[in-house]
N, C-alpha and C positions, 0 to 999 in steps of 0.2 A: 372164305373169300369174300373181301369188300366189295359193294356195289359201286359202279360207276358213277358219278354224279351226271345228274341229268342236265339237258340243255339249258333248261330254266334256272337250275341252281347254278350253274356256270354264270349263267348272265347276272343272276342276283350278286354273286361274287364279285364280279367284275364291276357292279354299280357301288358295291360297297366299298371297294378299293379306289374307286374313283372318288367317291364322296371324303373318303379318309384323306386322299391325296389333296383335294379341294381345301379341307379342313387344315391339313399342316402346311400347305402354301400359305394359307391365311394366317396361320399362328406365326409363321416365319416372316410374313411381311409385317404383321403387327409387331413382332419383337425387333425386327430391323429398324422400323419407324420409330419405335420406343427409343432405341439405342442411338439412332440419328438425331433425336430431338433432345438428348441428353445435354445439360449445361453445366452441371456440377461433378458429372462423374462420366467416366469412359469405359465402355466394354471392350475387351479385345480378345482374340483368339490367336495364340502362337503355334507355329508348327517346328518339329524338329527338321534340321537338315540331315538326310539319311546317311551323307558321308561323315558328319560330325554332329552326334547326338545332343553335344552341349553347346551348339550353334542353334539360335533360335530365329525364326523368321516370322514376320507379321502376316498374319492369313487374313485378319480382319480387325478393325479398331473403329471406334466410333468418331464422327468427326469433331465432336467436342474435345478430342485430346489436342488438338492444336490450340485451344483457347487454354485448357488446363495446364499443358506442359509449355505452351508458347513454342512448340517448334514446327519448322517448316516441311519436314518430310516424315509425317506419321507411319508411313508404310515400312520404314528402316529402324528396326528395334533398336540399334545402337545408338540413333539419335535421341532415344527417350533418354538417356543416362549422360550424353555430353555435357549438359548444364548442371550436373548435380553438385552440391555442396562439398568441398574438399573433405571436409570432416566426416562426411557421410559415405564417401566412396569406398572405403575398405570394409565397413560394416556391410553395407548392402552386397557387395561383390562376395564375401564369405557367406551371407544368406543365399545369394543367388547358387552357389556351390553346393550348398546343403539340399537346396530345392529339387535339384536332379536326382537326389536320394530319397528325399521325404515326399516329393511331389507336392510339398506345400509351402508357399511364400506368403509372409504376412508382415510388412516392415513399413515404417514412415521415415520418409526422407526429405530434405530440401532441393528444390530445383530452382534456377534461375529463371523466370520467365521474362523473355525480352520484350513481348508485347506488353506486359504490365509494369516492366522496369523494376521488378521485385522478387525477393527469395518468397516461394510458395511451399508450404508443406503438402506432401502427396501421400497418401496412405494406400500401398498397392497390397492387393490381395489376390491370389491366384491358387490355382490347383492343376495338377498335371496328371495326364493319362498314358499309361504304356500300352504297347502293342503285345501280340501273343509271345513274341520273343523276349519281352521285358524292357524294350526300347522306350524311352520317353517320347512319346509319339506326338501329344500337344498338349497346350497349356491354355486354360480359359481363366480370365481373372477381370478385374476391375480396378480403375484407378479413381480415387477420391481426392478431391482438394479439400484439405482439412485445415486449411490456414486459419479460418476464423475460431475454429475450437482451440487450435494450439496457441493462438493469440490470446483467447480467453483464459487458457490455463495459465500462461506466463504472467498475465494481469494477476490472477488469484495467486500466484506464488509471490510475486512482488509486494501484493496487499500484506501477504502472510508475512512476508520478511519485514516488512514496514511495521506492522503491528507487533512483531516480535521485539524489533528494536525499540519501539514506543514504550512497550512494556518494561524493558530494560531500564528506559530512561525514566521511566515513572518510579521504579523502584530506587534507583540511584538518588532521584530528586527527594523522595520520602526518607531515605537514608540520611540525606545530607540536612534535610529539615529536622529529623530527629535529634541528629548530632549537633545542630544550632540550638534547639530548644534545650537538650542535655547540658551544653556549654553555658547558655544564659542561666539555668538553674543552678549549676555549679559555682558561676562566678557572681550571683547575685543572691538569690533566695538562700541557698545552701551555706553560704559565708556569712550572710546576715544572721541567720538562725544559729550558727554555730557561735557568733559573738554574743548573742543574747543569753543562749545556755551557758557560755562561759561565765558571764556576768552573773546569772543566778546562782551558778555553783560556788562561787567566790563569796556571795552573801552568805549560803548556808553553811559554807565551812569556816568562816570567820567567826561566826556566832555574835557578832556585834548587832546591834540594832538597825532595824532596815533604814538604809539612806535613800531617802525620797529622790535625790537627785538621779541616783543610780536607777531607780524605778523608771525615772522619767526618761533616761537613756535607753533602758530597755524598750520602753513603750514605743520611742522613735524608731528603733531597729524593727521592731515587730510591724509597725505602720508601714515602713519602707518595703518589708517583705510582702505584705497585702498588696501593697500598690505594684510591685514587681510581679507576682503571681497574676493579679488582674491585667497587667502589660501582654504577660506570656499567653493567658486565655485569650485575649483579643487578636492577638498574631495569629493563633491557630484557629479560630473561628470569629473572624470580626462580626459584630451584631449588627454593623453598619450595612452588611450585605443584605441582611432580612428587612432592615427598617425603611431602606431608601432604594432608588434606583441606581443602576451602575454610573451614571453621570455624577450624582452626587456623592456617592460612596468613594469615587475617585478624587473628587475634590477633598473629601476629608482625608483620605490617604496622604496626598500631596502636602495638604497643609500641615500634617502630623509630622511628616519627615523633615518639611522646612523648619518647623521648629525644634524638633529633636536634634538635628544635625546642624543648625544655625545656616542653611543655604536658602537659595531663592528659586524655586522651581517655578516658572510661570505656567499656570494652568488656562487655557483656552477652551471654553465649553460652548461648542456651536450646535447645541441641541435644545429644543424647545417645542412641545412639552416632554415630560419624562417618557423614555424608552424602555422596552421590555425585552429582555433575552433570557433564554432559558437557564435555570439556576447553575446546572455544569459550566456553561459557556460563561456565565457572569464571574464565577469563582475563578476559572481559568484566567479570564481577562484581568481580574483584580491582582491576583498573585503575579502575574507576567509583568503588570505595571510596576508592582512593588519591587519585583526584581531588577527591572530596568531603571528603576529611580536609584535602587541601592548601588548598581553599577555605575551611575552618573556620579553619585556622592564619592564613592570609593576608588574608582579607577580613572575617570575622566579628567578630573583637574579642571573642570569646566565651570566658569564663573557665571555662564549664561546658558540656560538650557529651558526648554517649553515643552509641554504636552498639551496636544489639541485633540479634541474628540469632536467627531462630527459622524453624519450618516449618509447614505444614499438610500434608494428603494429598497435593497437587498441586504445592506451589510452597515454595521456599526464600524466606523473607521478610526484608527487611532495613529496619531504622529508622536513620537518621541525623539527630540533632537537637541544635541548639545553642540557646544563650540570647543570641546577639549581636545586632548592629545589624539584621539582617533587611533587607528590601527591598520596594518596591512591585511586585508581579507585573504589574499592569497597565501598568506602565512599562518593563516588560523585553521586548526584541526578541530575536529569534534571534541577531542579531549579538553582543548581550551574552551571551547563554547560550553561544555557541561561543567567547567570550572566556575563559570559565571552563571550557569543555570539556565540561560539563554535557549539552548538547542533543544532541551526538553520541552521548554514552553512553545517554541516554534513547531515542533513535531505534534504537539497535542493541538495546537491552533489548526494546522493543516489537517488534522485528522477529523477534526469537527467540521469541515468544510470551509475553512477560512483561509488566510494567507499571510505569510510572514516574510518581509523583505528587510535586508540589512545592508546599509551604505556606510563606508567608513574609508578614509585615507589618512595616513599619518600628518599629524598638524591640522587636520581639516574637521575634525570632529566626527560625530556619529548619528547617524539618522535610522530609525527603525519604524516602518509602515506596517500596519498590520489590520487585518479585517477579520470580523466575526459576523456570521449570519443573524440577522434580526430574527426575534421569534415570530410566529403567526399567532394570531388571535387566540387559537385554540390551545397553544401551549406557553402562552404568555404567563408571567407571574401576575398575583394580584397586589 
């Protein structure tokens, strides 16, 4: 038979219970204070309606829910979902139904916050509890505003999509350039060599003494071939980009095209002293200008055109303008742009931190404005 506790023991036990009660009360007050001071999340407790276990009522929710959801009546559970995005309603409703069985809810959805006048992304996580009869008795959970994260994820997706598109355009442009080089080799170098070889075979098969005039003709063909090969090498890797700054390199490019095609594109260089941009930007700008010049010559029908190079504190600025036939921008597709090679370069320029703008109207000519970041002293060219 156990001994009855003494009076002192009972007093000590009462004191212990009082101390535990005080600690519990302080802990509850601290937790409530924490929940009430929350700004980017809200804690809640829901209880089931005994007459309808699938109907939940708000027992407690942090005041911050007003700002997070932008609702006027936070103590009514149904108001939490009134502003839900129509595309999310069905999914969240099904998740709610599952939660009464699994006692677990973990979903993200959009809700329109009237206070912020914007759609906000909410991550809701909750866990339910059952009573001894197995009824869903309560739900404890948290609401988190994850809009910033979702927006950051969307930006990453957009950037990834843009980079994928840019990669496809680079592959397209490289294929286009290889095709152009192959055509030049076939139409010039290959045919000139074929003529020379044919003449040499004729001499060998005839058995006649060597005719110096024919040898001279073959020499002319071979010299022309060397000239054409050098021209192709220059197009693939212009040495002027290594030897001069971009302003002078563009001057050589425009002068060469003026002489080659018999045109008169005016070059306005508003830069002094020489400027420096990193090599990849320099190559991209050079090839973009070459593409724009070729487009003026082949497509614009313009008798007057000019290219102006200038700069400000952060960017190298280029204006390419003609008075040709122009075109309707609203009717131009990416496919059309790719045909001119413009779209590929515009995307590359934007990807390197620059800007590309195109203006044109039928019969009113075309103007292109682009900018490329200037180099800092640490990464400038020598």
